[in-house]
C-alpha positions in Angstrom: 23.8 9.7 -17.2 21.1 11.7 -14.9 22.2 12.9 -11.4 20.4 10.5 -8.6 21.1 13.1 -5.6 18.6 15.4 -5.9 15.9 13.1 -4.6 13.4 15.3 -1.8 12.6 14.0 1.2 11.7 10.2 1.9 13.3 9.2 -1.7 16.4 10.8 -1.0 16.2 8.6 2.8 16.0 5.6 1.0 19.0 5.7 -1.2 22.0 4.7 0.8 19.9 1.4 1.4 19.6 1.0 -2.4 23.5 2.0 -2.9 24.3 -0.7 -0.3 22.4 -3.5 -0.8 20.5 -2.8 -4.5 17.8 -5.4 -5.7 18.1 -7.9 -2.6 16.5 -4.4 -0.8 14.4 -3.6 -3.4 12.9 -7.3 -3.3 12.7 -7.4 0.4 11.3 -4.2 1.3 8.6 -4.5 -1.7 7.9 -8.4 -0.3 7.2 -6.8 2.9 5.1 -3.9 1.7 2.6 -6.3 0.1 2.9 -8.7 3.6 1.4 -6.9 6.2 4.6 -4.9 7.4 4.1 -1.0 6.6 7.7 -0.3 5.1 8.1 1.8 2.3 8.2 -0.3 -0.1 6.4 1.5 -3.2 8.8 4.7 -1.8 12.0 2.1 -2.8 10.7 0.8 -5.9 10.0 4.6 -7.2 13.5 5.3 -6.0 14.9 2.2 -8.0 12.9 3.4 -11.4 14.8 6.4 -11.1 18.4 4.8 -10.7 17.5 2.8 -13.7 16.4 6.3 -15.3 20.3 7.3 -14.7 21.9 4.2 -15.7 22.6 2.8 -12.1 20.0 0.1 -12.2 18.7 -2.2 -14.9 14.8 -1.1 -15.3 13.9 -4.5 -17.0 15.6 -6.4 -13.5 13.6 -3.6 -11.4 10.5 -4.4 -12.9 11.2 -8.4 -12.9 12.3 -8.0 -9.0 9.2 -5.9 -8.3 7.0 -8.1 -9.5 7.8 -11.5 -8.2 8.3 -9.7 -4.7 4.9 -8.2 -4.7 3.1 -11.2 -5.8 5.1 -13.6 -3.1 4.6 -11.4 -0.3 0.2 -11.2 -1.5 0.9 -15.0 -1.5 2.6 -15.5 1.4 -0.1 -13.3 2.9 -3.2 -14.9 1.8 -2.0 -18.2 3.2 -1.4 -16.8 6.4 -5.1 -15.5 5.7 -6.6 -19.1 5.0 -4.8 -20.1 8.3 -4.5 -17.7 11.1 -6.4 -14.5 9.7 -8.7 -13.9 12.1 -6.1 -14.5 15.0 -3.5 -12.5 13.4 -6.3 -9.3 12.6 -7.1 -9.3 16.2 -3.3 -9.4 17.4 -1.6 -7.4 14.3 -4.4 -5.1 12.8 -3.9 -2.1 14.8 -0.2 -1.9 13.1 -1.8 -1.2 10.3 -4.5 0.5 11.1 -7.0 -2.3 10.6 -9.7 -2.3 13.3 -12.4 -4.7 13.7 -14.5 -2.1 12.1 -12.5 -1.8 9.1 -12.0 -5.5 8.6 -16.1 -6.0 9.0 -16.4 -3.4 6.3 -13.5 -5.1 4.1 -15.0 -8.7 5.0 -18.1 -7.3 3.2 -16.3 -5.3 0.0 -13.8 -8.6 -0.6 -17.1 -10.5 -1.0 -18.6 -8.3 -2.9 -16.0 -7.3 -5.2 -13.7 -10.1 -5.4 -11.0 -9.8 -8.1 -11.3 -6.1 -8.8 -10.5 -5.7 -5.1 -7.3 -7.4 -5.2 -6.0 -5.1 -8.2 -7.2 -2.0 -7.1 -6.0 -2.8 -3.3 -2.4 -2.4 -4.6 -2.2 1.5 -5.1 -3.7 2.1 -1.9 -1.7 2.5 1.9 -3.2 -0.3 3.9 -5.1 -2.4 1.7 -1.8 -3.1 -0.1 -0.8 -4.3 2.7 -3.7 -6.2 4.1 -4.7 -7.3 0.4 -3.5 -11.2 1.0 -4.8 -11.6 4.5 -8.4 -10.1 3.2 -8.4 -12.3 0.5 -7.2 -15.1 2.8 -9.2 -14.8 5.2 -12.8 -14.1 3.2 -11.4 -17.6 1.5 -11.8 -16.2 -2.2 -10.6 -19.2 -4.5 -6.6 -19.3 -4.3 -6.4 -19.5 -7.9 -8.8 -16.4 -8.4 -6.5 -14.5 -6.1 -3.3 -15.8 -7.8 -4.3 -14.6 -11.3 -5.5 -11.1 -10.0 -2.8 -11.0 -7.5 -0.1 -11.2 -10.4 -2.4 -8.7 -12.7 -2.3 -6.2 -9.7 1.4 -6.4 -9.1 2.3 -5.5 -12.4 0.0 -2.8 -12.8 1.7 -1.6 -9.6 4.8 -2.1 -10.2 4.1 -1.0 -14.3 2.9 2.3 -12.6 6.0 3.2 -10.3 8.7 2.1 -12.2 7.4 4.3 -15.2 7.0 7.2 -13.2 10.5 7.3 -11.5 12.0 6.3 -14.5 10.9 8.8 -16.8 10.7 11.9 -13.9 14.0 11.1 -12.7 15.0 13.7 -10.1 11.9 16.3 -11.1 9.8 13.4 -9.4 9.3 15.0 -6.2 5.7 17.3 -7.8 4.5 14.2 -9.6 5.7 12.0 -6.1 3.2 14.3 -3.9 0.7 14.7 -6.3 0.4 10.6 -6.6 -0.2 10.3 -2.9 -3.1 12.8 -2.6 -4.3 10.5 -5.7 -3.8 7.7 -3.2 -5.6 9.4 -0.5 -8.9 10.5 -2.4 -8.9 6.9 -3.8 -8.6 5.4 -0.4 -11.5 7.8 0.6 -13.7 6.9 -2.8 -13.1 3.2 -1.5 -14.2 3.7 2.4 -17.3 5.2 0.6 -18.0 2.9 -1.5 -18.0 0.1 1.6 -20.1 2.4 3.9 -22.4 2.7 1.1 -22.8 -1.1 0.5 -23.0 -1.2 4.4 -26.1 0.9 4.2 -28.0 -0.7 1.3 -26.9 -4.1 3.1 -28.7 -3.1 6.4 -31.6 -1.2 4.6 -32.5 -4.5 2.9 -32.4 -6.5 5.9 -34.6 -3.6 7.6 -36.9 -3.7 4.7 -37.2 -7.6 4.8 -37.2 -7.4 8.3 -40.3 -5.3 7.8 -42.5 -7.6 5.6 -42.4 -10.5 8.1 -43.6 -8.5 10.8 
């Protein structure tokens, strides 16, 4: 067995929770992390994978629990988005850094990107927490969301469990590098949104000129 006592910073801080509550803690935090609540579900998923690599948890159970919790969390957020999306965003959006300006950009992005956004959003902080809510409030068809929600959840869980399981306690540098890639990806998504908004504005302006 591999010793799991040498985990760095935020990973080590979550070890007591996993030691005491095991799969229940994993299910709860992963579900909440995919359901509007900014908790370290992704980080706990990595720690659970490290534990599985050390023989302290079962890797298949970690994957199954992670997938079910991620899918369920986003599905609940989707239903809330269909029913109470605008009101929830107005009241609680600031807690997950979803301002009115970001919400307006996200609306346009979802209308244009659809399924691709649902999959990619899992790997980006802020979008992971608000993914289901935005899809629901933008009235993405439920069956379509459920399909791509499952695909995104499976890809997200597979990526992070593979990283934790294979890296073990040497995960520190890889984890920091992965977080940097997340920031780069978030910047790329925001740039794409800005470009789409500017293109829509430019086309509207051109139409207005032709009509005048």
